[in-house]
N, C-alpha and C positions, 0 to 999 in steps of 0.2 A: 655591707655598710660602706657608704662613701667615704673616701679618705678626708674629706672636708668636715665630716662629723665626728666630734671627739666625745667620748663618754668618760667623765670623771667620777668613777664609781666609788672610789675610796674617801671622797670628801663629804663631811658631814654638813648638811644644810644649816647655816647659822654660825658656823665655826669660823675661826679667824682665816683659816685656808680657803673657805667658801667665800668670804667677804674679798679676799685677795684675787681670786680668780674672776670675779664678777667686776673688779675694779675697772672703771672707764670703758665699760661696753655696755651697749643696749641689751636688755634683758625683756623677756616676755611679759613679765608683771608690770614692766614700766612703758610698755609700748603704748599704752592708752594715753601717755602724755603728748605723744607726737602725730597721733592720728585722730581725726574727728569721728563722732558716730556715723556721720554720713560718708565715711571712708576717704576723707580728704586729708592731705598733708596739713597738719596743723600750723598755724602761726598766731599763737595766743600767749599769755602770760605763763601757762604751765609748761608749754613747749620750750619757750625761751628760758625759763628757770632751769628745765632739765639739761638744756644745752650747757648752761653755766656749770651745773653740778657735774656732768660727765667731764666737761673741759677741765675742772678743778681736779678731778680724780686723776686724769692722765698727766696733769702737770706736776702734782704733789706726791702722786702714788700713795695717796691715803684716802680711805673711806670714812667719813664722819659717822659716828654712832646715831642711830635713830631711836626714837621713842617706842617702847614695847607696851602697848595698851593691854587692858584686861581681856579684850576680845581676842587678841593675838595670842595671849597665854592660854586662853580657853581653847583656841584653835589648834595648838599644839598637842593637847590631849585628845581632841576630838579626831584629828588627822589620823593618829594611830588607830583609833577604834573603828574608823571608817574604812581605813585600809585593811584591816583584819576582817571586818564584815565582808568586804568585796572579795577578798581572798578565799573566804569560806563559801560564798554563794556563786562566784563567777570564775575566777582564774587566779593562779599564782601571781604574786606582785614581787618584783625586784626593786629594791630602793637604790636610786642613782642620785648622787650629790649635784651634778651639774652637766649639762650637755651644751656644746657649742658647735656652731657651723660658720665657717668663713667662705662660704661658696658665693657669697653675695659682693665680694670685693672688700668686705669688713666683717667683723665678727658679731654675731647675735648670740645670746645665751639663753638657756631655759632650765629652770629648776623643777623637774617633774616631781610629783608625789608618788610615782612609781611607774615602771614599764612593765608591759605584759608581753611574753614571748618577743617575737621579731617585729610584730606589727603594731602593737597596742601602747597606749599611754593611759594613766588615770590623773585627773586633775581634782583634787578635793577642796571643797569649800565648807568652812564651818559657819553655819547661819543662825542668826537670831530667829526666834520661832515665828515671828510675823513674815520674814522673808520666806522662810522654809514653806509655811502654808500657802504663801502666794505662789511659789514655785510648783508646789503639788497641785494647785488648782489650775495654774495658767500655762506653765511650761510642759508639765509631764503629758497632758492630753494632746499638746500640739508637738510633742517630740522635739522641743527645741530648748536651748539653754538661756538663761537670763542674759539679756543684751549687754550687761556689764562685763561680762566674761568672755564675750565672742572673739575679741582682739587677743587677749592672752592664749586661749585655747588654740585659735588658729596659728599664732606665732610658734606654739609649742609644736604643732604638727609641722610647720614650715621648717623650724630649726632640725628637728629630728628625722624628718621625710617619712614619718610613720603613717600607716593608713588609716588609723582611727584612734579617737580619744574618747574615754568614758568620763563624763563629768559627773561628780559625785557631790550631791548637795546633802549636807549632814546637819541635824539638829537633835540633840539628845532628847528623848521622849517622843519623838515624832518619826514617821517612816523616812528612811533614807532613800533618796531618789538617784537612780542612775541613768543618764541620757547620753546616748552615743552621739559623738560628732565627727564629721568627715571633713576631709580638706575642702575649702571653697576657694577655687582659684582666683576669683575677682577680688575676694577679701585678702588673700595672700599677695597678690600683685600690689594692692594698695599699700599693704605693710612694707613691701620691698621699696616702693617708692618713697614713702615717708621716712623709712630708715636711710635710704641714700641721701635724701635732702638733709637729714638730721646729721649724718656723718660729715657732710660738706661744711655745715655750719659749725660743728665742733672744731674741724680742722682749722677753719678760718679764725676762730678765737684762739686757739693754740698758737697759730702763727702770729696773730697780733700781740699775744702776750710776750713771746720771744723777741718780737720786734721792739717793744717798748724797753725790754731789758737791755738792748743794745744802745739805747739812746742815753743822754746825759741827765735823765730824770733823777730826782733825788730819792732813790730807793735803798732802804737799809735792810740787809739780810736779817732775818730772825729765825729762831729755833723753835720747832713745835714741841709743846708740852702736852704729854698724853693726859687723857681725861683722869686717870687714877691720881697722877701727880697734882693736878689742879685741885681736885677734892681734898686731897691731904693738906694741901697749902692753905686752904680755906679753914681747915680745922685747927691750925697752928695758933 
């Protein structure tokens, strides 16, 4: 394993420690915000919003909470079922909280749904039935994954340096699909280019913020109130 690749095995995904280690860095699941489907470096509202989000995390050291939908809650249960089925039919799976690589001149992170031996990864998606049937009809015969997940899976392979990733599409009551993905150099080169441009934009914003603080602008420091305190104050 390369010294630039770090496995954080003891961190539980979704925990405070997991949020902390992800703070202020690009991750595989967010890479879709900074690169277009045509593999160009993005310059649009979503990319600009993510620049400001990562900039804010680096400046404040805080990750704001995000909404957990019903689909996300269902996905947590489905993920464990899919992982167990995969391990039963294919190979043992080790759960790892987070993996980072800094060999690009900056850090990119990836939260795998599991690692297999020295060479493999798994990426599990809990799907609504209409999308699962579409995947079974269109993607399985073509031995390809849905386009929406290409960037995330290729980033996972890029970060870890592993040889393959099994994409697992799961929807309870329907067949679970397992589609193997291999590194695609052209896609990974585009990811690195987009990430490099993104990092430059974030650093530019961080520097601009500190420059403003050094001026005589009318800025008054405040203290952060955690979400639990805010909810209690509303109840008083």
